N, C-alpha and C positions, 0 to 999 in steps of 0.2 A: 310435962318432957317438950320444947322449941324444938324445930327442926335447925336451930343455930347453936344449940346449946355448948358445944363443944369446945368453942373459944371463951365460954365464960365461966365465972367461976362463981357467981353469984345468980341467983333466981331473977328473973324479968320483975319489977316494982309493978305492982297493983295498978298505978296510975299508968306506967306506959303501956297496959294491956288494955285498961281501959278505951284509954286515946289513938292506938291503933289498931285497934281491931275489927278488922272487915267482916269478919263472920255474919251481924247480924244482916247485912248485904248483900255480900258477895254469894252468899248460899244457894242462889238461884242456879249460881255457873255451874251445879255439881253436874247434873249432866255430862254437859259439854268437858269439866275435866274428869270424868271416868272414860270419856271415849277417847281426849287424847291421852290419857295415861295406858290405856289398851293399846292403840297405837305406839306407844316409847317401848314398849313390855315387846311386843314381837318386832318393832326395832332391834332392840336390846339381844332378843334371840336370833335375829339375821344375825348379829352383828358378832355372833360367838362370845356376848357380854355375860349372858343366862343360857341355861343349858335348858331344851326343850320342857324337863321336869316342871326347872323353876319360873318355866313363864305360864307355865298350867296352872299353877299354885298359884302368883298372880293374879293372874285372871279370873281365876273363879273366886279370891278373895276381892279383885274388884268388881266382881257380878254380886256376890254376897252384900258389898258396903251397897251396890246400886237400888237393890232387893229392898235393903233398910230403908235406906233416903225415900222411896217410894214408897212404903208403908208409912212412915213416919216412927220408924222405931228406932232409927236411929239417934245413940245417944252422945249428944254434942258435950265438952267438955268447956271446962274454963282455961285450959292451955290453949284449945285448938284455934288460933287468931285470925284461920281464913279457913274458905272450905279443901282448899289444898292441904295444909295441915291435920285437917279433920278427915280429911279421907286417908292421906297417908297413913294416921298414926292409927286410922283403923285397919286399914291392910297390916300393919305390921302386928298390929293382935292377933288376925286371923292366919296371918301366915308365917310368923314367928320369923326364922333370922334371913328366910326368903326375901320377909316384908325392907327390909335394910336395904335390898338391891332396887327396891322402885325408881328412887332419883338418881339412878345412874347414870352421869352423863345430861343432866338437864339441871335448870334453875328454876325456881319459879318464876324468874322475871320471862323468860321464854312460853314457863306453862300458862299464866295467868294470861300473856299474850296469845295463846294460842285457842285458850279458852275461851277470849270475850271475840274473837277474831269469828268462832265458831259460832256461838250467840247470837250474834249481828248479822251474819250472815241468813240464820234463821229467821228470826225476830223481823229484822227487816224486809225480808219477801212477806211476812203475813201483814205486816203493816199494807204491801203492795197490795196482797190481794183485798183489803180492809176497803184502800180509796178505791179500786177498781168494782167493788159492791156499790161502795157511795154513787158512781158514774155509771153504773148500770141503770140506778135509779134512778138520777137524773135522764139520764136517755128515756129510760120508758114515758115519765112525766111527759117530758118533750115530745114524745111521739104522741102520749094520747092529748096534748094540749091542741093540735091538729092548728087551725085559725087562728087561735087567742090570740091577740094583744095587750100590749100594756106600754108605759109609757115608758121610755129608756130616761136615764137620768145623767147629766153630767154636775157636778157640784151640787148635788142631790136638789136639782130645779129641773122640772119636766122640760126636755130636749126635742126627741121624736118617739113616734111609737116602733118598736118592734113585735116580732112574734114572741110569745112566750116560750117557743121552742129553744128560741136563738138567744135569750136569755140563760135559760136553766145552763144551756152547752157553753157558754162562757166561764161557769163555772168548772162544765165538765171536761173544757181543755187542758183547765189549770190543774185539774186533779191526774190529767194525762202527764202535764210536763212532772209532776211530784212522784209519778213512777219512773219516769227515765230516770230522775235524779237518784232514785233510789237503789234503780238496776244499777245506774255509774256506781255510784257509793258500794254496792255488794258486789262488782268487780273486782273495785281495789283493795277489799278487802279479803279477796281472797285469794289470799297469800300466807303461807303456814311459817311462822316465827320459829316452829320447835327443832329443835337442833343449833339453837343463835346459842345455847347457854346462857349464862350472866350475864354475856358480852361479846365474848372472845369466842366461838364458838366450843371443840373437845381437841382432847389429843386423841379421843377415843374414838374407833371406825365406827363410826354412828354416820347415815345415808338419811340426811333431810329427804331427799325427792322422795326415799321411799313415802317415808312418814306421810310426808305433804299429799302424795298419791291416795293412801289407804286413808287418809281423812276426807279426803274426796277435796282437796284445793286445787288451783289452776296450776299454782307454782309454789317453791321455796323463797326464801327471802335471799336477797342478793348481798347485803351487808348485815353481820351479826347487832353490828353497834344500833344500826336505824331498827333491824326487827325488834330489839327491846323496847325499843324507845319511842318508835312510832304509834301514835292516836289521833294520826290525822284522819282516819276511817272513823273515828268514834267522832270528833267534829262536824266531820260530813255530816254523817250519820244527824247528827243531832241539826246541824241547820237545815239538811231536809225536813227530817220533823218539826222543826221551829217554821219552815215558809207552809207545810202542809197545817198546821195551826193556825196561821196567817190564814190561809184561803178559807179553814174554818170558820175562822173570826167573822170575816167576811160576810159569810153565808148565814151567822148568826146574829149581826149586827141588821140584813136584810129582814132574817127573818122576826125579829124581834122589832122591825120597822111598821114590814104588810100585815101582821096579827093584831097592830095595837087598832082603837074603832078609829081613829083617825085616817089611817089607813085603807083598812078593812081589806086588803086581797088576800086573806088568810084566817083559817080557821086552825088552831094546832087539836090535833086528836088529844082526848083526855090521858089515854095510858100516854102520850109525850109530853107531857102537860102536867104544872104542879097548881094548888093554893094558896092562900091567904092563911095565917092562924085568926086573922082578926077579922079582916075582909069576905064575907063568904059569896058576892059575887063574883070572884075574880080570878082566873087562867091566868095562869104567868108562864110565860115563854124560857123557862129556865135552861133547856137544854141551850138554847141558844146564846145565852145571856153567859153561861160557863163556856161555851165553846170561846166564845170573845174574851172572856178575863183569863181563863188560861192558856190564850197565847203570849200573855206577859211573862208566867209561869216557863214558859218552853224557850223564849228567849233567853229568860235570866240562865237555864239550863246552859246555851251555849255559852252565854256572853262569859260565865263563871270557868269553864273549862278551857276556853280560848285563854281567858288570866290566868288561867293554874299553868299550863303549856307558855306559856310565851317567855319564858325567862329559866327556863330548865337547862342546864349544860347534857350534856350526852355520858352516859346511856341511860339507865333505868334509874329513877329518884321515888322515892317513896309516896312524891307529890302525886306519882299515876294513880296512886292509890284512888285518888278524887276523880278519876273517870266514869265508873262504873255505876255511882248514884244518879249525877243528872242522866246518863242513857238510860237508865233502867226509869226514872222516873217520866221520863219524855217518850218511852215506848208505851209507857202504862197512861199515860195522859191520852196521847194521840190515840191509841186501841180503842179508849173509851170511848174517845169525842166521836171518832168515825163511827162506831158501831150506833153512837147516839142520835148522830144526825142523821145516818141513813135511813134508822126508824123513821123521824121524826121527819124529814123527805117522802117516805114511802107514804104515809100517812096524815099527812097537811092537805086540807080541804081549802082551794083556791075557788076564788069568786072571781070565774071570768066576766060576767058581765060589772064588775065592778072596775074590774081591770081595764075593759073596754072602754067604758063610761071617763076614766081618767084620761085616756090616752087621745079622745074623741074632741077636746078643745081644739077649737080651729087655729088658734097660734101656732100648735103643735106640727102645723102643715107650713108653716112660714118658710120653713127653707126649700120647698118642692114649688112653692108660688117663688123665689128666687131663682132655681133652675129652670123653671119653666120659662122666665123671662131670658135667662142666659140660654134656653135652645133657640131663641128666635131674637139672636145677635145684642143682647143688652150685657157691656162686662159686669161678673160677677159681681164685682166692690159695690157697684152703681145700683146694683138688683136687691143687692142687701142692703143698701141704705134705705132705698124705695121702700120694701118690703118693712123692715124697720122701724120706720115713720108712720106708717099703717099702723102697726101694732101698737105704738105709741100712741098715737093718735084716736086709736079706739079703747084704749085702758084709758086717757086722759078726759075724751068727751062721754065715755060710756055708751061708742055705740056699735052695735056689732062688724068683728072684724069682714066680716062675709058684706056687709053693706057696701063694707069703703072698698074691697075691693072690685065689688060689681062696678059701683060708680069711676074705679079709677080709669081712665083712657088706655094705661098701658096693661093692664088687666082685662076688667070687662067681665061678661057671662063666660066666656072660654073658660077663664080660671078660676072662675068661681068651683068650678067641678070639684077642681082638687080639695076644697074644704070637706067634702062628703066625708061624715062616716066611714073608718075603717079603708078609707082609700090610698089615704099617704104609705103605711106601711107595706102596702103592693106595687108599689113603683121603688121599692129598694132592690134592685138585681145585681149589683155586681155581685164578683166574687166572694163569699166567706160574707156579706151580707144580710140582713134582719127582714127581707122579703122572703117568699113563698118559694121562689126558685132555689136561691143560692142556698137556703134554710134545709131544704128538701133533699140535697145536694151533699149539705153538711152532716146531716141525720145519718145518712149511708155511711159517710168517712168515719164520724164519731164510733159507729156500732164496730166497722173494722178495727179501728183502731184500739177500742176495747179487746176485741177480741186477740190482736196480734198480740197486746199486753201481755194478757192470761199465757198464751203460748211461749212467750219470751219468759214470764218467769217458770213455767212449768218445766221448760226447756235448762 
């Protein structure tokens, strides 16, 4: 029996049930549906629409349903088109005639919106904690890196030496922004739709403010039409998750490069690598590659929902059923990716000597030569052209750059010292830069930022 059978003279077609059922995926909302239903029952008692005894019977039935679902003994039926129907049907079996009162003053429209907001609020917080876990691993690796340095790249070409700690924290600050976005999305999701009904509220003496407070929401809806049709928070969540996936993809791409023999900056732990079914010598960075590959899937989850939402008239439309699978998928993929990448970064062995060697090419100090000339009065554009000409001459004539610098009248022996291995990275002194002093400050700031975000989530 469906929740809407009274209006219809015949049972729903099998094809309709097959096509419209959401139970295979929305059953993960069971706990939130039970939470919302308990609050709704208590609200009905406060409004005098249920007696105290009737409320107790329904609450006991809801508790029994929760136990059955938790133990895996709950028996779903063919007519259970969604988790809401399944729970109400079972409550009615347990509570008898009183069960028919459970849905008083409530629609599945405000019911599912409430469930999804409860679910999203909790799961986004869980993702934020996983993001911070990865950030803390990056912080630990950065602190342990001490004075190690490697080439910094632009256009995937060696540009300037940077401290390894600075490089790792570049990923870390992106993760901090991810947490900030998740927190903002949770704040906008923290609005209770319960009491909006199908679209226009109710003539019954319900108190949406009280049920919102009981469910721990920051506020209740301001407009009932908006309350049942709004899925902005799902779209925002999917954007947040897609961007986390893009950040993981960038980290994954980097680890694919670093772990190749051509780069040789990293050796992945066996526990976080795979092998080849044919080539015995292989150690493959599958986690890093999948982090890169799943970013496209996450982008698809986001764009698919946006396309669904773009043409919907007010208020609720069945199209909104399509909000759940992309959200569930994105949460699953990002959660798994964060755990896997956290383990990968915690265990990867970094070849610091190989990094230093790659960063110590004389050309990597070219901008230091130009800035040295600037400090002595040469316009930067002229200094840039002079040093660029020396680099070109070194490459074309196969003459060491150091010889050309030492022989040049505007440079000489004093400037030659700038080409000493490891010196260039120590010259980056500006705040937020890649040298020892600003990076030491940055490490303290990053640790403080992670702690602040943990406190924010706990609050």
